[in-house]
MIDOSE-1310 file (N, C-alpha, C; in nm, 2 decimals, decimal comma, always signed):
residues 115
xxxx	+2,13/-0,76/+0,83/+2,08/-0,84/+0,72/+2,05/-0,74/+0,61; +2,11/-0,76/+0,49/+2,08/-0,68/+0,37/+1,99/-0,75/+0,28; +1,88/-0,69/+0,24/+1,79/-0,75/+0,14/+1,84/-0,71/+0,00; +1,86/-0,80/-0,08/+1,92/-0,78/-0,21/+1,82/-0,76/-0,32
xxxx	+1,70/-0,81/-0,30/+1,59/-0,80/-0,40/+1,48/-0,90/-0,36; +1,37/-0,90/-0,44/+1,26/-0,98/-0,42/+1,21/-1,04/-0,55; +1,15/-1,16/-0,54/+1,10/-1,23/-0,65/+0,95/-1,26/-0,63; +0,87/-1,23/-0,74/+0,73/-1,25/-0,73/+0,70/-1,40/-0,77
xxxx	+0,62/-1,46/-0,69/+0,59/-1,60/-0,71/+0,46/-1,61/-0,78; +0,46/-1,69/-0,90/+0,34/-1,70/-0,98/+0,31/-1,85/-1,01; +0,20/-1,90/-0,96/+0,16/-2,04/-0,99/+0,08/-2,04/-1,12; +0,12/-2,12/-1,21/+0,05/-2,14/-1,34/+0,01/-2,28/-1,36
xxxx	-0,09/-2,30/-1,45/-0,14/-2,43/-1,48/-0,03/-2,51/-1,56; +0,03/-2,44/-1,65/+0,13/-2,50/-1,74/+0,24/-2,41/-1,77; +0,36/-2,45/-1,75/+0,48/-2,36/-1,77/+0,50/-2,33/-1,92; +0,47/-2,43/-2,01/+0,51/-2,41/-2,15/+0,45/-2,28/-2,21
xxxx	+0,32/-2,26/-2,20/+0,27/-2,13/-2,26/+0,31/-2,01/-2,18; +0,33/-2,02/-2,05/+0,36/-1,91/-1,96/+0,50/-1,86/-1,98; +0,60/-1,95/-1,99/+0,74/-1,91/-2,00/+0,77/-1,81/-2,11; +0,73/-1,83/-2,23/+0,76/-1,73/-2,34/+0,71/-1,59/-2,31
xxxx	+0,59/-1,58/-2,25/+0,53/-1,45/-2,21/+0,63/-1,38/-2,11; +0,66/-1,45/-2,01/+0,75/-1,39/-1,90/+0,89/-1,36/-1,95; +0,94/-1,45/-2,04/+1,07/-1,42/-2,09/+1,07/-1,29/-2,17; +0,97/-1,27/-2,25/+0,96/-1,15/-2,33/+0,93/-1,03/-2,24
xxxx	+0,85/-1,05/-2,14/+0,82/-0,94/-2,04/+0,94/-0,90/-1,96; +1,02/-0,99/-1,92/+1,14/-0,97/-1,83/+1,26/-0,94/-1,92; +1,26/-0,98/-2,05/+1,38/-0,96/-2,13/+1,49/-1,05/-2,11; +1,46/-1,18/-2,07/+1,57/-1,27/-2,04/+1,52/-1,42/-2,06
xxxx	+1,61/-1,51/-2,05/+1,58/-1,65/-2,06/+1,54/-1,71/-1,92; +1,46/-1,81/-1,92/+1,42/-1,87/-1,80/+1,52/-1,98/-1,76; +1,55/-1,98/-1,63/+1,63/-2,09/-1,57/+1,53/-2,19/-1,51; +1,53/-2,31/-1,56/+1,43/-2,41/-1,52/+1,49/-2,52/-1,43
xxxx	+1,41/-2,56/-1,34/+1,45/-2,67/-1,25/+1,32/-2,73/-1,19; +1,34/-2,85/-1,13/+1,23/-2,91/-1,06/+1,26/-2,93/-0,91; +1,16/-2,91/-0,83/+1,18/-2,92/-0,69/+1,05/-2,98/-0,62; +1,06/-3,10/-0,57/+0,95/-3,16/-0,50/+0,83/-3,19/-0,59
xxxx	+0,85/-3,22/-0,71/+0,74/-3,25/-0,81/+0,69/-3,12/-0,87; +0,74/-3,01/-0,84/+0,69/-2,88/-0,90/+0,80/-2,84/-1,00; +0,75/-2,80/-1,12/+0,83/-2,75/-1,23/+0,84/-2,60/-1,20; +0,97/-2,55/-1,21/+0,99/-2,41/-1,17/+1,07/-2,34/-1,29
xxxx	+1,03/-2,22/-1,32/+1,11/-2,14/-1,42/+1,13/-2,00/-1,35; +1,26/-1,96/-1,34/+1,29/-1,83/-1,29/+1,32/-1,74/-1,40; +1,25/-1,63/-1,41/+1,26/-1,54/-1,53/+1,26/-1,40/-1,47; +1,37/-1,33/-1,47/+1,38/-1,20/-1,42/+1,34/-1,20/-1,27
xxxx	+1,24/-1,11/-1,24/+1,19/-1,11/-1,10/+1,07/-1,20/-1,07; +1,04/-1,29/-1,17/+0,93/-1,38/-1,16/+0,98/-1,52/-1,13; +0,91/-1,59/-1,05/+0,93/-1,74/-1,02/+0,80/-1,81/-1,05; +0,80/-1,87/-1,17/+0,68/-1,94/-1,22/+0,69/-2,09/-1,17
xxxx	+0,57/-2,14/-1,12/+0,57/-2,27/-1,06/+0,44/-2,34/-1,11; +0,46/-2,47/-1,15/+0,35/-2,55/-1,20/+0,37/-2,69/-1,15; +0,26/-2,75/-1,10/+0,27/-2,89/-1,05/+0,14/-2,93/-0,99; +0,15/-3,04/-0,91/+0,03/-3,09/-0,84/-0,04/-2,99/-0,75
xxxx	-0,17/-2,98/-0,75/-0,24/-2,88/-0,68/-0,21/-2,88/-0,53; -0,19/-3,00/-0,47/-0,16/-3,01/-0,33/-0,02/-2,93/-0,30; +0,07/-2,94/-0,39/+0,20/-2,87/-0,37/+0,18/-2,72/-0,39; +0,11/-2,69/-0,50/+0,09/-2,54/-0,53/+0,01/-2,48/-0,41
xxxx	-0,08/-2,55/-0,35/-0,16/-2,49/-0,24/-0,06/-2,44/-0,13; +0,04/-2,52/-0,10/+0,14/-2,49/+0,00/+0,22/-2,37/-0,05; +0,27/-2,37/-0,17/+0,35/-2,26/-0,23/+0,28/-2,13/-0,23; +0,15/-2,13/-0,25/+0,07/-2,01/-0,26/+0,07/-1,93/-0,13
xxxx	+0,10/-2,00/-0,02/+0,10/-1,94/+0,11/+0,22/-1,85/+0,14; +0,32/-1,86/+0,05/+0,44/-1,78/+0,06/+0,43/-1,66/-0,02; +0,43/-1,54/+0,04/+0,40/-1,42/-0,03/+0,50/-1,38/-0,14; +0,63/-1,40/-0,11/+0,74/-1,36/-0,20/+0,87/-1,43/-0,16
xxxx	+0,96/-1,43/-0,25/+1,10/-1,48/-0,22/+1,19/-1,36/-0,21; +1,26/-1,35/-0,10/+1,35/-1,24/-0,07/+1,49/-1,28/-0,07; +1,57/-1,22/-0,16/+1,72/-1,25/-0,17/+1,79/-1,18/-0,06; +1,88/-1,25/+0,01/+1,97/-1,19/+0,11/+2,11/-1,25/+0,09
xxxx	+2,20/-1,18/+0,15/+2,34/-1,22/+0,14/+2,36/-1,36/+0,21; +2,30/-1,38/+0,32/+2,33/-1,50/+0,41/+2,20/-1,54/+0,48; +2,14/-1,65/+0,45/+2,02/-1,69/+0,52/+2,04/-1,72/+0,67; +2,16/-1,76/+0,71/+2,18/-1,79/+0,85/+2,17/-1,66/+0,92
xxxx	+2,23/-1,55/+0,87/+2,22/-1,42/+0,93/+2,08/-1,37/+0,93; +2,00/-1,40/+0,82/+1,86/-1,36/+0,81/+1,78/-1,43/+0,92; +1,81/-1,56/+0,93/+1,74/-1,64/+1,04/+1,76/-1,57/+1,17; +1,88/-1,54/+1,21/+1,91/-1,48/+1,34/+1,83/-1,35/+1,36
xxxx	+1,84/-1,26/+1,25/+1,77/-1,13/+1,26/+1,62/-1,15/+1,27; +1,56/-1,24/+1,19/+1,42/-1,27/+1,19/+1,37/-1,32/+1,33; +1,45/-1,41/+1,39/+1,41/-1,47/+1,52/+1,42/-1,36/+1,62; +1,52/-1,28/+1,62/+1,54/-1,17/+1,71/+1,42/-1,07/+1,71
xxxx	+1,37/-1,05/+1,58/+1,25/-0,96/+1,57/+1,12/-1,02/+1,59; +1,12/-1,15/+1,63/+0,99/-1,21/+1,66/+0,93/-1,30/+1,55; +1,00/-1,32/+1,44/+0,95/-1,41/+1,34/+0,97/-1,56/+1,38; +0,90/-1,65/+1,32/+0,91/-1,79/+1,35/+0,96/-1,86/+1,22
xxxx	+1,07/-1,93/+1,23/+1,13/-2,00/+1,12/+1,05/-2,13/+1,10; +0,99/-2,15/+0,99/+0,91/-2,27/+0,96/+0,99/-2,38/+0,90; +1,09/-2,35/+0,82/+1,18/-2,45/+0,76/+1,31/-2,38/+0,72; +1,42/-2,46/+0,74/+1,55/-2,42/+0,69/+1,63/-2,36/+0,80
xxxx	+1,75/-2,32/+0,76/+1,80/-2,31/+0,62/+1,83/-2,45/+0,56; +1,79/-2,46/+0,43/+1,81/-2,59/+0,36/+1,88/-2,56/+0,22; +1,96/-2,66/+0,17/+2,02/-2,64/+0,04/+1,92/-2,64/-0,07; +1,94/-2,56/-0,17/+1,85/-2,56/-0,30/+1,95/-2,57/-0,42
xxxx	+1,89/-2,58/-0,54/+1,98/-2,58/-0,66/+2,06/-2,45/-0,67; +2,01/-2,34/-0,62/+2,09/-2,22/-0,64/+2,15/-2,16/-0,51; +2,14/-2,23/-0,40/+2,20/-2,18/-0,27/+2,13/-2,24/-0,15; +2,09/-2,16/-0,06/+2,01/-2,20/+0,06/+1,89/-2,12/+0,07
xxxx	+1,79/-2,18/+0,14/+1,67/-2,10/+0,17/+1,61/-2,13/+0,31; +1,52/-2,05/+0,35/+1,44/-2,07/+0,47/+1,31/-2,01/+0,45; +1,21/-2,06/+0,52/+1,07/-2,01/+0,52/+1,05/-1,95/+0,66; +1,00/-1,83/+0,67/+0,97/-1,77/+0,80/+0,84/-1,70/+0,80
xxxx	+0,77/-1,71/+0,91/+0,64/-1,64/+0,93/+0,67/-1,51/+1,02; +0,64/-1,40/+0,96/+0,66/-1,27/+1,03/+0,56/-1,26/+1,14; +0,58/-1,18/+1,24/+0,48/-1,16/+1,35/+0,34/-1,13/+1,31; +0,33/-1,06/+1,19/+0,19/-1,03/+1,14/+0,13/-1,14/+1,06
xxxx	+0,19/-1,26/+1,05/+0,14/-1,38/+0,99/+0,18/-1,40/+0,85; +0,24/-1,30/+0,79/+0,29/-1,31/+0,65/+0,40/-1,41/+0,64; +0,40/-1,49/+0,53/+0,51/-1,60/+0,52/+0,59/-1,56/+0,40; +0,73/-1,57/+0,42/+0,82/-1,53/+0,31/+0,93/-1,64/+0,30
xxxx	+0,98/-1,66/+0,18/+1,10/-1,74/+0,16/+1,22/-1,65/+0,15; +1,33/-1,68/+0,22/+1,45/-1,61/+0,22/+1,56/-1,70/+0,15; +1,63/-1,65/+0,05/+1,73/-1,73/-0,02/+1,86/-1,66/-0,03; +1,97/-1,73/-0,04/+2,10/-1,68/-0,07/+2,16/-1,77/-0,18
xxx	+2,28/-1,73/-0,22/+2,35/-1,81/-0,33/+2,47/-1,88/-0,27; +2,47/-1,91/-0,14/+2,58/-1,98/-0,08/+2,55/-2,13/-0,08; +2,65/-2,21/-0,09/+2,63/-2,36/-0,08/+2,65/-2,41/+0,06
């Protein structure tokens, strides 16, 4: 499994004032979408999320998003190493994802760009 990069997850009260700051900081435009009632803006290495507190409470438990070539391969490696897959692989607007808890208790999202 090759890790291609990581995205920092940031929960904000309101995307509108946050997005221009992160666009300027990252030097790029935000890609916006909605997922499960949560408004999301991907800007550079930042994933901004805003929505109902109950949803954000769950999202805050995921330490980071890790990009991989293939989440199915990532799942196999993670399980072999003792991680527990909590959800996925599932389709997303940009590919597939899974959520895994590492043996140390840390929770990460793994994503790829495959459909």
